[in-house]
PDB file of N, H, CA, C and O in Angstrom:
ATOM      1  N   MET A   1    -107.798 -11.148  58.229  1.00  0.00           N
ATOM      2  CA  MET A   1    -107.071 -10.650  59.332  1.00  0.00           C
ATOM      3  C   MET A   1    -107.315 -11.751  60.282  1.00  0.00           C
ATOM      4  O   MET A   1    -106.484 -12.150  61.097  1.00  0.00           O
ATOM      5  N   LYS A   2    -108.640 -12.269  60.109  1.00  0.00           N
ATOM      6  H   LYS A   2    -109.315 -11.944  59.446  1.00  0.00           H
ATOM      7  CA  LYS A   2    -109.000 -13.287  61.388  1.00  0.00           C
ATOM      8  C   LYS A   2    -108.239 -14.421  61.140  1.00  0.00           C
ATOM      9  O   LYS A   2    -107.748 -15.010  62.102  1.00  0.00           O
ATOM     10  N   ALA A   3    -108.049 -14.849  59.941  1.00  0.00           N
ATOM     11  H   ALA A   3    -108.449 -14.370  59.159  1.00  0.00           H
ATOM     12  CA  ALA A   3    -107.369 -16.046  59.248  1.00  0.00           C
ATOM     13  C   ALA A   3    -105.830 -15.773  59.800  1.00  0.00           C
ATOM     14  O   ALA A   3    -105.247 -16.739  60.292  1.00  0.00           O
ATOM     15  N   GLN A   4    -105.373 -14.917  59.758  1.00  0.00           N
ATOM     16  H   GLN A   4    -105.847 -14.132  59.359  1.00  0.00           H
ATOM     17  CA  GLN A   4    -104.166 -14.314  60.126  1.00  0.00           C
ATOM     18  C   GLN A   4    -103.525 -14.810  61.638  1.00  0.00           C
ATOM     19  O   GLN A   4    -102.492 -15.392  61.970  1.00  0.00           O
ATOM     20  N   ALA A   5    -104.697 -14.264  62.363  1.00  0.00           N
ATOM     21  H   ALA A   5    -105.536 -13.791  62.093  1.00  0.00           H
ATOM     22  CA  ALA A   5    -104.699 -14.381  64.101  1.00  0.00           C
ATOM     23  C   ALA A   5    -104.905 -15.877  64.305  1.00  0.00           C
ATOM     24  O   ALA A   5    -104.332 -16.424  65.247  1.00  0.00           O
ATOM     25  N   VAL A   6    -105.681 -16.566  63.487  1.00  0.00           N
ATOM     26  H   VAL A   6    -106.146 -16.122  62.722  1.00  0.00           H
ATOM     27  CA  VAL A   6    -105.765 -18.154  63.760  1.00  0.00           C
ATOM     28  C   VAL A   6    -104.317 -18.763  63.742  1.00  0.00           C
ATOM     29  O   VAL A   6    -103.736 -19.472  64.563  1.00  0.00           O
ATOM     30  N   ARG A   7    -103.898 -18.200  62.418  1.00  0.00           N
ATOM     31  H   ARG A   7    -104.370 -17.624  61.751  1.00  0.00           H
ATOM     32  CA  ARG A   7    -102.671 -18.862  61.885  1.00  0.00           C
ATOM     33  C   ARG A   7    -101.409 -18.749  62.964  1.00  0.00           C
ATOM     34  O   ARG A   7    -100.600 -19.645  63.207  1.00  0.00           O
ATOM     35  N   ASN A   8    -101.451 -17.387  63.564  1.00  0.00           N
ATOM     36  H   ASN A   8    -102.108 -16.660  63.367  1.00  0.00           H
ATOM     37  CA  ASN A   8    -100.593 -16.926  64.400  1.00  0.00           C
ATOM     38  C   ASN A   8    -100.637 -17.848  65.707  1.00  0.00           C
ATOM     39  O   ASN A   8     -99.609 -18.297  66.215  1.00  0.00           O
ATOM     40  N   HIS A   9    -101.851 -18.073  66.176  1.00  0.00           N
ATOM     41  H   HIS A   9    -102.685 -17.708  65.763  1.00  0.00           H
ATOM     42  CA  HIS A   9    -102.124 -18.707  67.350  1.00  0.00           C
ATOM     43  C   HIS A   9    -101.817 -19.986  67.217  1.00  0.00           C
ATOM     44  O   HIS A   9    -101.198 -20.454  68.172  1.00  0.00           O
ATOM     45  N   SER A  10    -102.088 -20.824  66.190  1.00  0.00           N
ATOM     46  H   SER A  10    -102.591 -20.443  65.414  1.00  0.00           H
ATOM     47  CA  SER A  10    -101.778 -22.343  66.007  1.00  0.00           C
ATOM     48  C   SER A  10    -100.343 -22.348  65.693  1.00  0.00           C
ATOM     49  O   SER A  10     -99.773 -23.427  65.857  1.00  0.00           O
ATOM     50  N   PHE A  11     -99.592 -21.273  65.242  1.00  0.00           N
ATOM     51  H   PHE A  11    -100.055 -20.396  65.109  1.00  0.00           H
ATOM     52  CA  PHE A  11     -98.136 -21.590  65.208  1.00  0.00           C
ATOM     53  C   PHE A  11     -97.470 -21.402  66.492  1.00  0.00           C
ATOM     54  O   PHE A  11     -96.455 -22.064  66.707  1.00  0.00           O
ATOM     55  N   GLY A  12     -97.918 -20.559  67.410  1.00  0.00           N
ATOM     56  H   GLY A  12     -98.742 -20.021  67.236  1.00  0.00           H
ATOM     57  CA  GLY A  12     -97.550 -20.323  68.796  1.00  0.00           C
ATOM     58  C   GLY A  12     -97.762 -21.687  69.684  1.00  0.00           C
ATOM     59  O   GLY A  12     -96.849 -22.159  70.362  1.00  0.00           O
ATOM     60  N   SER A  13     -98.840 -22.165  69.618  1.00  0.00           N
ATOM     61  H   SER A  13     -99.582 -21.782  69.068  1.00  0.00           H
ATOM     62  CA  SER A  13     -99.219 -23.535  70.327  1.00  0.00           C
ATOM     63  C   SER A  13     -98.083 -24.486  69.638  1.00  0.00           C
ATOM     64  O   SER A  13     -97.396 -25.184  70.384  1.00  0.00           O
ATOM     65  N   LEU A  14     -97.876 -24.525  68.246  1.00  0.00           N
ATOM     66  H   LEU A  14     -98.434 -23.958  67.639  1.00  0.00           H
ATOM     67  CA  LEU A  14     -97.035 -25.574  68.004  1.00  0.00           C
ATOM     68  C   LEU A  14     -95.658 -25.436  68.723  1.00  0.00           C
ATOM     69  O   LEU A  14     -95.080 -26.331  69.339  1.00  0.00           O
ATOM     70  N   LYS A  15     -95.163 -23.927  68.499  1.00  0.00           N
ATOM     71  H   LYS A  15     -95.633 -23.201  67.998  1.00  0.00           H
ATOM     72  CA  LYS A  15     -94.001 -23.638  69.147  1.00  0.00           C
ATOM     73  C   LYS A  15     -93.917 -24.228  70.626  1.00  0.00           C
ATOM     74  O   LYS A  15     -92.879 -24.765  71.013  1.00  0.00           O
ATOM     75  N   LEU A  16     -95.095 -24.107  71.476  1.00  0.00           N
ATOM     76  H   LEU A  16     -95.938 -23.671  71.162  1.00  0.00           H
ATOM     77  CA  LEU A  16     -95.248 -24.283  72.957  1.00  0.00           C
ATOM     78  C   LEU A  16     -95.164 -25.788  73.089  1.00  0.00           C
ATOM     79  O   LEU A  16     -94.541 -26.323  74.006  1.00  0.00           O
ATOM     80  N   SER A  17     -95.840 -26.486  72.104  1.00  0.00           N
ATOM     81  H   SER A  17     -96.346 -26.051  71.359  1.00  0.00           H
ATOM     82  CA  SER A  17     -95.947 -27.959  72.162  1.00  0.00           C
ATOM     83  C   SER A  17     -94.405 -28.568  71.872  1.00  0.00           C
ATOM     84  O   SER A  17     -93.950 -29.503  72.531  1.00  0.00           O
ATOM     85  N   ALA A  18     -93.650 -27.885  70.761  1.00  0.00           N
ATOM     86  H   ALA A  18     -94.019 -27.126  70.225  1.00  0.00           H
ATOM     87  CA  ALA A  18     -92.267 -28.216  70.594  1.00  0.00           C
ATOM     88  C   ALA A  18     -91.066 -28.172  71.804  1.00  0.00           C
ATOM     89  O   ALA A  18     -90.193 -29.020  71.985  1.00  0.00           O
ATOM     90  N   SER A  19     -91.310 -26.826  72.631  1.00  0.00           N
ATOM     91  H   SER A  19     -92.019 -26.136  72.484  1.00  0.00           H
ATOM     92  CA  SER A  19     -90.590 -26.612  73.622  1.00  0.00           C
ATOM     93  C   SER A  19     -90.806 -27.712  74.836  1.00  0.00           C
ATOM     94  O   SER A  19     -89.922 -28.103  75.597  1.00  0.00           O
ATOM     95  N   ASN A  20     -92.331 -28.158  74.835  1.00  0.00           N
ATOM     96  H   ASN A  20     -93.050 -27.840  74.216  1.00  0.00           H
ATOM     97  CA  ASN A  20     -92.643 -29.147  75.778  1.00  0.00           C
ATOM     98  C   ASN A  20     -92.025 -30.363  75.431  1.00  0.00           C
ATOM     99  O   ASN A  20     -91.438 -30.994  76.310  1.00  0.00           O
ATOM    100  N   ALA A  21     -92.073 -30.774  74.292  1.00  0.00           N
ATOM    101  H   ALA A  21     -92.550 -30.261  73.578  1.00  0.00           H
ATOM    102  CA  ALA A  21     -91.355 -31.960  73.787  1.00  0.00           C
ATOM    103  C   ALA A  21     -89.729 -31.974  74.095  1.00  0.00           C
ATOM    104  O   ALA A  21     -89.116 -33.003  74.379  1.00  0.00           O
ATOM    105  N   ALA A  22     -89.171 -30.744  73.998  1.00  0.00           N
ATOM    106  H   ALA A  22     -89.670 -29.908  73.767  1.00  0.00           H
ATOM    107  CA  ALA A  22     -87.758 -30.991  74.195  1.00  0.00           C
ATOM    108  C   ALA A  22     -87.635 -30.859  75.625  1.00  0.00           C
ATOM    109  O   ALA A  22     -86.715 -31.531  76.092  1.00  0.00           O
ATOM    110  N   ALA A  23     -88.376 -30.107  76.543  1.00  0.00           N
ATOM    111  H   ALA A  23     -89.123 -29.561  76.163  1.00  0.00           H
ATOM    112  CA  ALA A  23     -88.273 -30.420  77.863  1.00  0.00           C
ATOM    113  C   ALA A  23     -88.334 -31.897  78.429  1.00  0.00           C
ATOM    114  O   ALA A  23     -87.630 -32.523  79.221  1.00  0.00           O
ATOM    115  N   ALA A  24     -89.445 -32.186  77.711  1.00  0.00           N
ATOM    116  H   ALA A  24     -90.017 -31.677  77.067  1.00  0.00           H
ATOM    117  CA  ALA A  24     -89.450 -34.141  78.100  1.00  0.00           C
ATOM    118  C   ALA A  24     -88.519 -34.685  77.675  1.00  0.00           C
ATOM    119  O   ALA A  24     -88.195 -35.623  78.403  1.00  0.00           O
ATOM    120  N   ALA A  25     -87.716 -34.526  76.572  1.00  0.00           N
ATOM    121  H   ALA A  25     -87.980 -33.764  75.980  1.00  0.00           H
ATOM    122  CA  ALA A  25     -86.626 -34.981  76.188  1.00  0.00           C
ATOM    123  C   ALA A  25     -85.458 -34.868  77.058  1.00  0.00           C
ATOM    124  O   ALA A  25     -84.620 -35.763  77.170  1.00  0.00           O
ATOM    125  N   LEU A  26     -85.422 -33.796  77.646  1.00  0.00           N
ATOM    126  H   LEU A  26     -86.102 -33.069  77.555  1.00  0.00           H
ATOM    127  CA  LEU A  26     -84.405 -33.437  78.555  1.00  0.00           C
ATOM    128  C   LEU A  26     -84.507 -33.955  80.236  1.00  0.00           C
ATOM    129  O   LEU A  26     -83.584 -34.061  81.043  1.00  0.00           O
ATOM    130  N   ALA A  27     -86.014 -34.236  80.431  1.00  0.00           N
ATOM    131  H   ALA A  27     -86.764 -34.151  79.775  1.00  0.00           H
ATOM    132  CA  ALA A  27     -86.344 -34.623  81.648  1.00  0.00           C
ATOM    133  C   ALA A  27     -86.168 -36.220  81.525  1.00  0.00           C
ATOM    134  O   ALA A  27     -86.484 -36.885  82.512  1.00  0.00           O
ATOM    135  N   HIS A  28     -85.784 -36.746  80.612  1.00  0.00           N
ATOM    136  H   HIS A  28     -85.528 -36.207  79.810  1.00  0.00           H
ATOM    137  CA  HIS A  28     -85.532 -38.191  80.281  1.00  0.00           C
ATOM    138  C   HIS A  28     -84.501 -39.134  81.394  1.00  0.00           C
ATOM    139  O   HIS A  28     -83.501 -38.496  81.720  1.00  0.00           O
ATOM    140  N   PRO A  29     -84.561 -40.028  81.789  1.00  0.00           N
ATOM    141  CA  PRO A  29     -83.543 -40.557  82.666  1.00  0.00           C
ATOM    142  C   PRO A  29     -82.119 -40.287  82.008  1.00  0.00           C
ATOM    143  O   PRO A  29     -81.907 -40.169  80.801  1.00  0.00           O
ATOM    144  N   VAL A  30     -81.382 -40.229  82.818  1.00  0.00           N
ATOM    145  H   VAL A  30     -81.554 -40.324  83.799  1.00  0.00           H
ATOM    146  CA  VAL A  30     -79.921 -39.909  82.100  1.00  0.00           C
ATOM    147  C   VAL A  30     -79.269 -41.184  81.591  1.00  0.00           C
ATOM    148  O   VAL A  30     -78.340 -41.119  80.786  1.00  0.00           O
ATOM    149  N   THR A  31     -79.795 -42.489  82.100  1.00  0.00           N
ATOM    150  H   THR A  31     -80.549 -42.542  82.754  1.00  0.00           H
ATOM    151  CA  THR A  31     -79.300 -43.782  81.381  1.00  0.00           C
ATOM    152  C   THR A  31     -79.848 -43.644  79.737  1.00  0.00           C
ATOM    153  O   THR A  31     -79.341 -44.325  78.846  1.00  0.00           O
ATOM    154  N   HIS A  32     -80.575 -42.998  79.574  1.00  0.00           N
ATOM    155  H   HIS A  32     -80.987 -42.445  80.299  1.00  0.00           H
ATOM    156  CA  HIS A  32     -81.193 -42.991  78.060  1.00  0.00           C
ATOM    157  C   HIS A  32     -80.132 -41.941  77.620  1.00  0.00           C
ATOM    158  O   HIS A  32     -79.458 -42.296  76.653  1.00  0.00           O
ATOM    159  N   PHE A  33     -79.889 -40.872  78.076  1.00  0.00           N
ATOM    160  H   PHE A  33     -80.437 -40.583  78.861  1.00  0.00           H
ATOM    161  CA  PHE A  33     -78.861 -39.861  77.241  1.00  0.00           C
ATOM    162  C   PHE A  33     -77.563 -40.942  77.009  1.00  0.00           C
ATOM    163  O   PHE A  33     -77.109 -41.154  75.885  1.00  0.00           O
ATOM    164  N   PHE A  34     -77.044 -41.581  78.219  1.00  0.00           N
ATOM    165  H   PHE A  34     -77.413 -41.408  79.132  1.00  0.00           H
ATOM    166  CA  PHE A  34     -75.559 -42.304  78.150  1.00  0.00           C
ATOM    167  C   PHE A  34     -75.936 -43.363  76.982  1.00  0.00           C
ATOM    168  O   PHE A  34     -75.169 -43.360  76.019  1.00  0.00           O
ATOM    169  N   MET A  35     -76.824 -44.101  76.956  1.00  0.00           N
ATOM    170  H   MET A  35     -77.448 -44.103  77.738  1.00  0.00           H
ATOM    171  CA  MET A  35     -77.211 -44.985  75.836  1.00  0.00           C
ATOM    172  C   MET A  35     -76.863 -44.381  74.393  1.00  0.00           C
ATOM    173  O   MET A  35     -75.989 -44.734  73.601  1.00  0.00           O
ATOM    174  N   LEU A  36     -77.997 -43.170  74.279  1.00  0.00           N
ATOM    175  H   LEU A  36     -78.706 -42.883  74.922  1.00  0.00           H
ATOM    176  CA  LEU A  36     -77.650 -42.463  73.244  1.00  0.00           C
ATOM    177  C   LEU A  36     -76.334 -42.204  72.826  1.00  0.00           C
ATOM    178  O   LEU A  36     -75.972 -42.482  71.683  1.00  0.00           O
ATOM    179  N   PHE A  37     -75.498 -41.635  73.757  1.00  0.00           N
ATOM    180  H   PHE A  37     -75.791 -41.409  74.686  1.00  0.00           H
ATOM    181  CA  PHE A  37     -74.062 -41.059  73.738  1.00  0.00           C
ATOM    182  C   PHE A  37     -73.131 -42.430  73.409  1.00  0.00           C
ATOM    183  O   PHE A  37     -72.401 -42.395  72.419  1.00  0.00           O
ATOM    184  N   ALA A  38     -73.160 -43.300  74.020  1.00  0.00           N
ATOM    185  H   ALA A  38     -73.753 -43.328  74.825  1.00  0.00           H
ATOM    186  CA  ALA A  38     -72.641 -44.232  73.674  1.00  0.00           C
ATOM    187  C   ALA A  38     -72.616 -44.765  72.091  1.00  0.00           C
ATOM    188  O   ALA A  38     -71.615 -44.988  71.409  1.00  0.00           O
ATOM    189  N   ILE A  39     -73.959 -44.894  71.730  1.00  0.00           N
ATOM    190  H   ILE A  39     -74.772 -44.713  72.284  1.00  0.00           H
ATOM    191  CA  ILE A  39     -74.546 -45.291  70.403  1.00  0.00           C
ATOM    192  C   ILE A  39     -73.711 -44.367  69.378  1.00  0.00           C
ATOM    193  O   ILE A  39     -73.146 -44.902  68.424  1.00  0.00           O
ATOM    194  N   VAL A  40     -73.640 -43.029  69.577  1.00  0.00           N
ATOM    195  H   VAL A  40     -74.099 -42.594  70.353  1.00  0.00           H
ATOM    196  CA  VAL A  40     -73.299 -41.862  68.911  1.00  0.00           C
ATOM    197  C   VAL A  40     -71.578 -42.075  68.418  1.00  0.00           C
ATOM    198  O   VAL A  40     -71.056 -42.079  67.303  1.00  0.00           O
ATOM    199  N   MET A  41     -70.882 -42.280  70.127  1.00  0.00           N
ATOM    200  H   MET A  41     -71.306 -42.276  71.033  1.00  0.00           H
ATOM    201  CA  MET A  41     -69.551 -42.329  70.086  1.00  0.00           C
ATOM    202  C   MET A  41     -69.130 -43.582  69.150  1.00  0.00           C
ATOM    203  O   MET A  41     -68.254 -43.543  68.285  1.00  0.00           O
ATOM    204  N   TYR A  42     -70.053 -44.876  69.547  1.00  0.00           N
ATOM    205  H   TYR A  42     -70.764 -44.907  70.249  1.00  0.00           H
ATOM    206  CA  TYR A  42     -69.462 -46.172  68.485  1.00  0.00           C
ATOM    207  C   TYR A  42     -69.695 -45.948  67.063  1.00  0.00           C
ATOM    208  O   TYR A  42     -68.906 -46.372  66.219  1.00  0.00           O
ATOM    209  N   LEU A  43     -70.822 -45.252  66.749  1.00  0.00           N
ATOM    210  H   LEU A  43     -71.463 -44.908  67.435  1.00  0.00           H
ATOM    211  CA  LEU A  43     -70.691 -45.022  65.205  1.00  0.00           C
ATOM    212  C   LEU A  43     -69.511 -44.002  64.724  1.00  0.00           C
ATOM    213  O   LEU A  43     -68.933 -44.092  63.641  1.00  0.00           O
ATOM    214  N   VAL A  44     -69.298 -43.182  65.555  1.00  0.00           N
ATOM    215  H   VAL A  44     -69.767 -43.109  66.435  1.00  0.00           H
ATOM    216  CA  VAL A  44     -68.350 -42.088  64.986  1.00  0.00           C
ATOM    217  C   VAL A  44     -67.070 -42.779  65.168  1.00  0.00           C
ATOM    218  O   VAL A  44     -66.285 -42.700  64.223  1.00  0.00           O
ATOM    219  N   TYR A  45     -66.690 -43.480  66.266  1.00  0.00           N
ATOM    220  H   TYR A  45     -67.327 -43.544  67.034  1.00  0.00           H
ATOM    221  CA  TYR A  45     -65.479 -44.057  66.395  1.00  0.00           C
ATOM    222  C   TYR A  45     -65.387 -45.150  65.319  1.00  0.00           C
ATOM    223  O   TYR A  45     -64.378 -45.198  64.617  1.00  0.00           O
ATOM    224  N   GLY A  46     -66.364 -46.009  65.158  1.00  0.00           N
ATOM    225  H   GLY A  46     -67.184 -45.970  65.728  1.00  0.00           H
ATOM    226  CA  GLY A  46     -66.400 -47.204  64.123  1.00  0.00           C
ATOM    227  C   GLY A  46     -66.167 -46.509  62.869  1.00  0.00           C
ATOM    228  O   GLY A  46     -65.404 -47.072  62.084  1.00  0.00           O
ATOM    229  N   GLY A  47     -66.710 -45.316  62.501  1.00  0.00           N
ATOM    230  H   GLY A  47     -67.330 -44.858  63.139  1.00  0.00           H
ATOM    231  CA  GLY A  47     -66.397 -44.745  61.154  1.00  0.00           C
ATOM    232  C   GLY A  47     -65.171 -44.074  60.977  1.00  0.00           C
ATOM    233  O   GLY A  47     -64.782 -43.731  59.861  1.00  0.00           O
ATOM    234  N   VAL A  48     -64.563 -43.875  61.972  1.00  0.00           N
ATOM    235  H   VAL A  48     -64.879 -44.154  62.879  1.00  0.00           H
ATOM    236  CA  VAL A  48     -63.202 -43.271  62.052  1.00  0.00           C
ATOM    237  C   VAL A  48     -62.148 -44.560  61.811  1.00  0.00           C
ATOM    238  O   VAL A  48     -61.069 -44.378  61.248  1.00  0.00           O
ATOM    239  N   VAL A  49     -62.522 -45.717  62.237  1.00  0.00           N
ATOM    240  H   VAL A  49     -63.399 -45.865  62.694  1.00  0.00           H
ATOM    241  CA  VAL A  49     -61.610 -46.909  62.402  1.00  0.00           C
ATOM    242  C   VAL A  49     -61.703 -47.505  60.950  1.00  0.00           C
ATOM    243  O   VAL A  49     -60.760 -48.073  60.400  1.00  0.00           O
ATOM    244  N   LEU A  50     -62.931 -47.317  60.397  1.00  0.00           N
ATOM    245  H   LEU A  50     -63.697 -46.856  60.844  1.00  0.00           H
ATOM    246  CA  LEU A  50     -63.261 -48.162  59.106  1.00  0.00           C
ATOM    247  C   LEU A  50     -62.789 -47.089  57.910  1.00  0.00           C
ATOM    248  O   LEU A  50     -62.980 -47.411  56.737  1.00  0.00           O
ATOM    249  N   GLY A  51     -62.192 -45.853  58.224  1.00  0.00           N
ATOM    250  H   GLY A  51     -62.036 -45.591  59.177  1.00  0.00           H
ATOM    251  CA  GLY A  51     -61.849 -44.964  57.339  1.00  0.00           C
ATOM    252  C   GLY A  51     -62.935 -44.163  56.599  1.00  0.00           C
ATOM    253  O   GLY A  51     -62.666 -43.649  55.513  1.00  0.00           O
ATOM    254  N   ILE A  52     -64.126 -44.044  57.141  1.00  0.00           N
ATOM    255  H   ILE A  52     -64.345 -44.462  58.023  1.00  0.00           H
ATOM    256  CA  ILE A  52     -65.235 -43.404  56.534  1.00  0.00           C
ATOM    257  C   ILE A  52     -65.312 -42.080  57.022  1.00  0.00           C
ATOM    258  O   ILE A  52     -65.293 -41.770  58.213  1.00  0.00           O
ATOM    259  N   LYS A  53     -65.392 -41.366  56.133  1.00  0.00           N
ATOM    260  H   LYS A  53     -65.407 -41.618  55.165  1.00  0.00           H
ATOM    261  CA  LYS A  53     -65.489 -39.926  56.583  1.00  0.00           C
ATOM    262  C   LYS A  53     -66.888 -39.472  56.909  1.00  0.00           C
ATOM    263  O   LYS A  53     -67.780 -40.054  56.291  1.00  0.00           O
ATOM    264  N   PRO A  54     -67.195 -38.662  57.651  1.00  0.00           N
ATOM    265  CA  PRO A  54     -68.454 -38.476  58.311  1.00  0.00           C
ATOM    266  C   PRO A  54     -68.895 -37.155  57.181  1.00  0.00           C
ATOM    267  O   PRO A  54     -69.976 -36.578  57.296  1.00  0.00           O
TER     268      PRO A  54
END
């Protein structure tokens, strides 16, 4: 019973740290988002031009 509680607690803190990481990623400068967006668009558009199916 105690081990189960410890496991639940560690899982909860893991979920919390994951949401914190997501919040930190969202809080990144907008330029980082646009750089990532440009890279993704380049890959997708380049793949379409080269005839590569995603």
